[in-house]
C-alpha positions in Angstrom: -18.2 16.2 -24.9 -20.1 12.8 -25.1 -19.6 12.1 -28.7 -15.9 12.7 -27.7 -16.1 10.3 -25.1 -18.1 7.8 -26.9 -15.0 7.9 -29.6 -12.4 7.3 -27.4 -13.8 3.7 -26.7 -15.4 2.8 -30.0 -12.4 3.4 -31.6 -10.0 0.9 -29.6 -12.8 -1.9 -29.5 -14.0 -1.1 -33.5 -9.8 -1.9 -34.2 -9.8 -4.8 -32.0 -13.3 -6.1 -33.8 -11.6 -5.9 -37.0 -8.1 -7.5 -36.1 -10.1 -10.4 -35.0 -12.3 -10.7 -37.2 -8.8 -10.8 -39.8 -7.5 -13.6 -37.7 -10.3 -15.9 -38.1 -10.7 -15.1 -41.6 -6.9 -15.7 -41.7 -5.8 -12.6 -43.5 -2.4 -11.8 -43.1 -1.6 -8.1 -43.0 1.9 -6.9 -43.9 4.2 -5.6 -41.0 3.7 -2.1 -42.4 -0.2 -1.9 -43.0 -0.3 -2.7 -39.4 2.1 -0.3 -38.3 0.9 2.8 -39.8 -2.5 2.0 -38.7 -1.7 1.9 -35.5 0.0 4.9 -35.6 -3.0 7.2 -36.7 -4.9 5.3 -34.6 -3.0 6.9 -31.5 -2.5 9.8 -32.9 -6.6 10.5 -33.2 -6.7 8.8 -30.0 -4.5 11.1 -28.2 -6.1 14.5 -30.6 -9.6 13.1 -28.8 -8.0 12.5 -25.2 -6.1 15.7 -25.1 -9.7 17.2 -26.4 -11.5 15.7 -23.5 -8.9 16.8 -20.8 -9.1 20.4 -22.2 -12.7 20.5 -22.0 -12.6 19.1 -18.5 -10.1 21.9 -17.1 -13.2 24.4 -19.2 -15.8 22.9 -17.1 -13.4 24.0 -14.0 -12.7 20.1 -13.3 -16.1 19.3 -12.7 -16.7 15.8 -13.4 -19.4 14.9 -16.1 -21.6 11.7 -15.8 -22.7 9.4 -18.5 -25.2 6.7 -17.5 -26.7 4.1 -20.1 -29.0 1.3 -19.8 -28.5 -1.6 -17.9 -27.1 -4.8 -19.8 -27.9 -7.0 -17.0 -31.0 -7.3 -14.4 -31.4 -10.3 -12.1 -33.8 -9.7 -9.2 -32.3 -6.7 -7.7 -29.1 -6.8 -9.0 -28.5 -4.5 -12.1 -25.0 -4.1 -14.0 -25.4 -0.5 -15.0 -22.7 0.9 -17.6 -22.2 4.3 -16.2 -19.2 6.5 -16.3 -17.6 9.0 -15.1 -15.6 11.6 -17.0 -13.4 14.0 -14.3 -9.8 15.0 -13.9 -8.4 12.2 -13.1 -10.1 10.0 -15.1 -9.1 12.6 -18.2 -5.5 12.9 -17.4 -4.7 8.9 -17.0 -6.6 8.6 -20.6 -4.0 11.2 -22.1 -1.9 9.4 -20.4 -2.6 6.2 -21.7 -3.0 7.3 -25.5 0.5 8.9 -25.4 2.6 6.5 -24.3 1.1 3.8 -25.9 1.3 5.7 -29.0 4.8 6.2 -28.7 5.4 2.4 -27.8 3.9 1.9 -31.0 6.5 3.4 -32.7 9.1 1.9 -30.9 7.9 -1.7 -31.4 7.6 -0.8 -35.4 11.8 -1.0 -35.1 11.8 -3.2 -32.1 10.1 -5.8 -33.3 10.8 -5.4 -37.3 10.3 -8.9 -38.8 9.0 -10.3 -35.2 7.6 -13.3 -35.3 4.7 -12.5 -33.1 4.2 -8.7 -33.9 0.2 -9.2 -34.9 -0.1 -11.0 -31.5 2.1 -7.9 -30.0 -0.7 -5.1 -32.2 -4.1 -7.0 -30.6 -2.3 -7.5 -27.0 -1.8 -3.7 -27.2 -4.4 -2.2 -28.9 -6.7 -4.7 -25.9 -4.7 -2.5 -23.6 -5.5 0.8 -24.1 -9.2 -0.3 -24.9 -8.7 -1.5 -20.9 -7.5 1.3 -19.9 -9.8 3.6 -21.0 -12.6 1.3 -19.6 -11.0 1.9 -16.2 -10.1 5.2 -16.5 -13.8 6.6 -16.8 -15.7 3.6 -15.2 -17.6 4.6 -12.9 -18.4 1.4 -10.5 -16.5 -1.4 -9.6 -18.4 -3.7 -11.8 -17.0 -2.0 -15.0 -14.0 -1.8 -13.7 -13.5 -5.2 -13.0 -14.3 -5.4 -17.0 -11.4 -3.4 -17.8 -9.0 -3.9 -15.0 -9.5 -7.5 -16.2 -8.5 -6.8 -19.9 -5.5 -4.8 -18.2 -4.6 -8.5 -16.5 -5.0 -10.2 -19.6 -3.0 -9.2 -22.0 -0.3 -8.1 -18.9 -0.5 -11.6 -19.0 0.2 -13.1 -22.1 2.7 -10.3 -22.9 5.0 -11.9 -20.2 4.7 -15.3 -21.9 5.3 -13.5 -25.5 8.2 -16.0 -26.2 6.1 -19.0 -25.4 8.5 -21.6 -26.5 10.7 -20.5 -23.8 10.0 -22.3 -20.8 10.9 -18.9 -18.1 8.6 -16.5 -19.3 6.2 -19.5 -19.5 6.6 -19.8 -16.1 6.8 -16.6 -15.3 3.5 -16.0 -17.0 1.8 -18.5 -15.0 3.4 -16.4 -11.6 1.5 -13.5 -12.3 -1.9 -14.9 -13.2 -2.6 -16.7 -10.0 -0.6 -12.9 -8.3 -3.2 -11.6 -10.1 -6.5 -13.5 -9.6 -5.6 -14.1 -5.7 -6.2 -10.1 -5.8 -8.5 -9.1 -8.6 -11.0 -11.4 -6.0 -10.6 -8.1 -4.3 -12.8 -5.9 -6.6 -15.4 -9.5 -7.0 -15.5 -9.2 -3.0 -16.0 -5.2 -2.8 -18.8 -5.3 -5.4 -21.0 -7.8 -3.8 -20.1 -6.5 0.1 -21.3 -2.8 -1.7 -24.2 -4.5 -3.0 -25.3 -6.4 -0.2 -25.0 -3.5 2.3 -25.6 -0.2 0.3 -26.9 -1.7 -2.9 -24.6 0.3 -4.9 -21.0 0.3 -6.3 -21.1 3.4 -7.6 -17.8 5.2 -6.1 -19.6 8.7 -6.5 -22.6 7.8 -4.3 -21.0 5.2 -1.9 -19.3 8.4 -0.3 -22.5 10.2 0.2 -24.1 7.5 1.9 -21.6 7.3 4.4 -22.9 10.7 5.4 -26.0 9.5 6.7 -26.0 8.0 10.4 -28.6 5.6 9.7 -25.8 3.8 7.1 -23.8 2.9 10.1 -25.9 0.8 12.5 -26.1 -2.7 12.4 -29.0 -3.2 9.8 -26.5 -1.7 7.2 -23.8 -4.5 8.4 -21.9 -1.7 10.7 -18.8 -0.4 10.6 -16.7 -3.2 10.6 -18.5 -4.8 7.3 -18.2 -0.9 5.5 -14.5 -0.8 6.2 -14.3 -4.1 4.7 -15.3 -3.0 1.7 -12.3 -0.3 2.0 -10.1 -3.1 2.9 -10.8 -4.9 -0.3 -10.5 -2.5 -2.5 -7.0 -2.0 -0.9 -6.1 -6.1 -1.3 -7.0 -5.5 -5.5 -4.7 -2.8 -5.8 -1.9 -4.9 -4.8 -1.1 -7.4 -7.2 -1.3 -4.6 -9.6 1.6 -2.4 -8.0 3.3 -4.7 -7.0 3.2 -3.6 -3.5 3.9 -6.5 -0.2 3.2 -9.0 -0.1 2.8 -9.4 -4.0 5.9 -7.6 -5.0 8.3 -10.6 -6.4 5.8 -11.2 -9.6 6.8 -8.1 -11.1 10.6 -8.6 -11.3 9.9 -11.9 -12.9 8.1 -10.0 -15.4 10.6 -8.5 -17.2 10.7 -12.0 -19.5 9.0 -10.0 -22.2 9.5 -7.7 -24.6 11.1 -4.5 -23.6 8.4 -2.2 -24.8 5.1 -4.5 -22.8 7.9 -4.0 -20.4 7.7 -0.7 -20.2 4.2 0.0 -20.7 3.2 -2.3 -18.5 5.5 -2.2 -15.4 7.1 1.0 -16.0 4.1 3.5 -16.8 -0.5 2.1 -17.0 -0.4 -0.6 -15.8 1.6 -0.6 -12.2 -0.2 2.7 -11.6 -3.5 1.0 -11.6 -2.8 0.1 -8.5 -2.7 3.9 -7.2 -5.4 5.1 -9.5 -8.2 3.3 -8.0 -7.5 4.4 -4.7 -7.4 7.6 -5.9 -11.3 6.5 -7.2 -12.0 5.2 -3.3 -10.1 8.2 -1.6 -13.4 10.2 -0.7 -14.3 6.9 0.8 -11.3 5.9 2.7 -11.4 9.1 4.2 -14.6 8.0 6.5 -11.9 5.2 7.8 -8.9 6.2 9.1 -7.8 2.9 9.2 -7.9 2.2 5.7 -5.5 4.9 5.2 -3.1 4.0 7.7 -3.2 0.7 6.0 -2.5 2.3 2.9 0.9 4.6 3.8 2.1 1.6 5.4 1.8 -1.1 3.1 3.1 1.7 0.7 6.5 2.2 2.8 7.1 -1.1 4.2 7.0 -1.8 0.4 9.2 1.5 -1.0 12.2 0.1 2.3 11.6 -3.7 0.8 11.9 -2.7 -3.2 15.5 -0.6 -2.6 16.8 -2.3 -0.5 16.6 -5.2 -2.9 16.8 -3.0 -5.7 20.7 -2.4 -5.2 21.2 -6.0 -4.9 20.4 -6.6 -8.5 23.2 -6.1 -11.6 20.8 -6.1 -14.2 19.4 -3.1 -15.6 15.0 -4.0 -16.4 15.3 -6.5 -12.7 16.7 -2.5 -11.3 14.0 -0.6 -12.6 11.5 -3.2 -11.7 12.2 -3.0 -8.3 12.9 1.4 -8.3 9.4 1.1 -9.9 8.0 -0.9 -6.9 9.6 1.6 -4.7 8.0 4.9 -6.2 4.9 3.6 -6.3 4.9 2.7 -3.0 5.7 6.8 -2.1 2.6 7.2 -4.4 0.4 5.0 -1.8 1.8 7.3 1.0 1.1 10.3 -0.9 -2.4 9.1 -1.1 -2.3 8.2 2.5 -1.5 11.6 3.7 -4.0 13.4 1.5 -1.8 14.6 -1.6 -4.6 13.3 -4.2 -3.4 16.4 -6.7 0.1 15.3 -6.3 0.1 11.9 -6.3 -2.3 11.9 -9.9 1.2 14.5 -10.5 3.0 11.6 -9.6 2.2 9.0 -11.2 2.0 11.2 -14.7 6.0 11.9 -13.7 6.8 8.8 -13.6 5.1 6.7 -15.5 6.9 9.3 -18.5 10.5 8.9 -16.7 9.8 4.5 -16.5 8.5 4.7 -19.7 11.7 6.5 -21.1 14.2 4.2 -19.0 12.7 0.7 -20.2 13.1 1.6 -23.4 16.5 2.8 -23.4 17.8 0.3 -20.9 18.8 -1.6 -24.1 21.3 0.7 -25.1 23.2 1.2 -21.4 26.0 0.2 -22.0 27.0 2.5 -24.8 25.1 5.3 -22.7 27.8 4.5 -20.3 31.0 3.8 -22.5 29.7 7.8 -23.8 29.6 9.0 -20.3 33.2 11.5 -19.8 33.5 10.5 -16.5 34.0 6.8 -17.2 37.4 8.3 -19.4 38.3 10.2 -16.8 38.8 7.3 -13.8 36.3 9.0 -11.5 35.0 6.9 -9.0 31.3 7.7 -7.8 30.3 7.8 -4.5 26.8 7.4 -3.5 26.3 9.7 -0.1 23.3 8.2 1.2 22.8 10.0 5.1 20.4 7.4 6.3 23.3 4.8 6.1 25.0 6.2 9.0 22.3 6.0 11.3 23.4 1.6 10.5 26.4 0.2 11.7 28.4 -1.8 9.3 27.4 -5.4 10.1 23.5 -4.0 10.4 24.4 -3.0 6.4 26.3 -6.6 5.9 23.3 -8.6 7.0 20.4 -6.5 5.4 22.1 -6.8 1.8 22.6 -10.7 2.6 19.2 -10.8 3.0 18.5 -8.5 0.1 20.2 -10.6 -2.2 17.8 -13.3 -1.1 14.9 -10.6 -2.0 14.0 -10.9 1.7 12.9 -14.6 1.3 10.3 -13.2 -0.1 9.4 -15.5 -3.2 9.6 -18.9 -0.6 6.5 -17.5 1.1 4.6 -16.6 -2.0 6.1 -19.5 -4.2 4.5 -21.3 -0.8 1.2 -19.6 -0.8 0.8 -19.7 -4.6 1.0 -23.7 -4.4 -2.3 -24.0 -2.3 -3.5 -22.7 -5.7 -1.7 -24.4 -8.3 -2.4 -27.9 -6.5 -6.2 -28.8 -8.1 -3.6 -28.1 -11.7 -0.8 -29.9 -10.4 -3.5 -33.3 -9.3 -4.4 -33.0 -12.2 -1.4 -33.3 -14.2 -0.6 -36.5 -12.5 -4.0 -37.3 -12.6 -3.1 -37.4 -16.6 -0.1 -38.8 -16.5 -0.8 -42.2 -15.0 -4.2 -42.2 -16.7 -1.7 -42.4 -20.0 0.5 -44.6 -18.5 -2.0 -46.8 -17.9 -3.5 -46.8 -21.2 -0.2 -47.2 -22.7 0.1 -50.2 -20.3 -3.5 -51.9 -22.0 -2.3 -50.9 -25.7 1.3 -52.8 -24.9 -0.3 -56.6 -23.4 -3.2 -56.1 -26.6 -0.9 -55.9 -28.4 1.4 -59.0 -26.7 -2.2 -61.0 -27.0 -2.4 -60.4 -30.6 
């Protein structure tokens, strides 16, 4: 099993290194070569993932641990390479391999003769490696490495059409949201190292079973609760949950294949995946489960209301994705972890198909036999019966404006982008002053 697992990581890593070296060597590969290469790589990785999942099931879903020597050691801190092969990780790795293979095949036609095709293949290959790391990482330190790879590729693909203003603007919005929440993983890792001397999430729940760990000398229940809160905080942006929901519909500026694989299938489900990894820790603190359930419920209601006011297909699908991920959060809070994993797989597969088909939505609509019969389709939503018509109108008006979430998040994000704005203004004044000095010297001559 260890050789299969290592090959699952080394094949995408070797492919990325090959593409990187060819870029610096200024070797331009033809599009057909890149398409055929990623096709066979995705097939091999899918077969390895399937074999690994089968071995886990044959082992009666018992997790297998792989420990390797520490890369970094500073004082008492050690950055150890620890992996965990279990049912959750093997399932997510298999889902990753299959869906990325489908996206590779779809992109062969969708991005045919596109100028940035090499860049797209490279970033999607980096996404595969990052997701494999997150799937099998056994500690917060190692999860952060794969987490950042996924976030970086996501931002770069949102700004894929970098010669246009809107994609670049929305990619900046996404990276600020990512960074604001990614601090949660760093904070959780720092607190876990300080109070529990480990970030291995298979060890943390066992340490909590010791009554002495909850004493004030180890930080007490409040400090240990904050570790879980930081993990929930880190899961918000990737999942598009409140209050970080507005960036995800804006991320639809990227190509449709990247929208499908990131914001319909894999990246958007990393939040629930991280919560599943830490579920045994959350069980010791019921308050954390309440927080997960409340955030998921509010996000599902918000996205459902706002999504009904949108007219374009990709934005509607984005809000539908936020709503379903919110429901997955509720399932995790209620303890239905196996069902939440199944929901993630089913939802990711469905959203991938819907995103890839959204460009053909008009054709699908006119091919529908009901359209030609002049029949009207009425929605029968039972919960609307309990809301009066004036209240429905008010909710609809606020939903049209996204409940003004963009306004509040923009104010928060402006705080973090303030140093950049100051630098830009300083650079403008500096350049203006230099130009005036040059003009003065030229006049004197």
